[in-house]
Steps between C-alpha positions, in 0.01 A plus 500: 500500500784741586670422169179585311472837679865575424454408134182705474671799667792472261272485197303803620821700555629409154172599337492829690855584400421423135188717504689789666773467237241508218335804657835678534585440134159633400567844649598634159745747644871513565760741624800536272819703502643635176875561508540695173273722292278286276216559258174314519261585220542872438594580861844531653534347847775653712698280739307432819231294668169439323179321582372294208133405490319328219164381382491199275257355253639166395860551396455875438553752776517870568789583733523819702829630642460739791703677764301587807164626374641611164435280199808521280401273210235255388601251231369181337671175588487129434459284813640151533425292808834332551713421800813715494846394600527830692381562857424866430431719198743469209507801269580430133609783271632535148844649561522653152172695532454524881150356453341308784402176331379299797472438870525148631334436836498174698159390363442713191694660217401828334638597161448847356440625149545857386176493303203690642696626800380823652675727750314574820301821531677764710392490866303796626 
């Protein structure tokens, strides 16, 4: 009887940890740090910390880069649900053009295109 309770407790803990992990990966936001000036869409991102949030419809997403309450850029992206080999965000740029081409997160990868990108409206 004690073995059954232990097994049941273990199974419940495993299921809870899996559901918390799935919930955490569903947040659709990440904090990133950009080391060098990069371009995403038609916007230049200066070095610094940014909050990335996105909304997805299938494999298409709209990603917003913000600092504090200021939206810096909103750009289209392609989302791939894939487990990354990195523990934190990995920033991928094209060194010849300084374009941000993707951000790889532990559970999802976002790749950016320059088409249809729009700079953020100036904050009031």
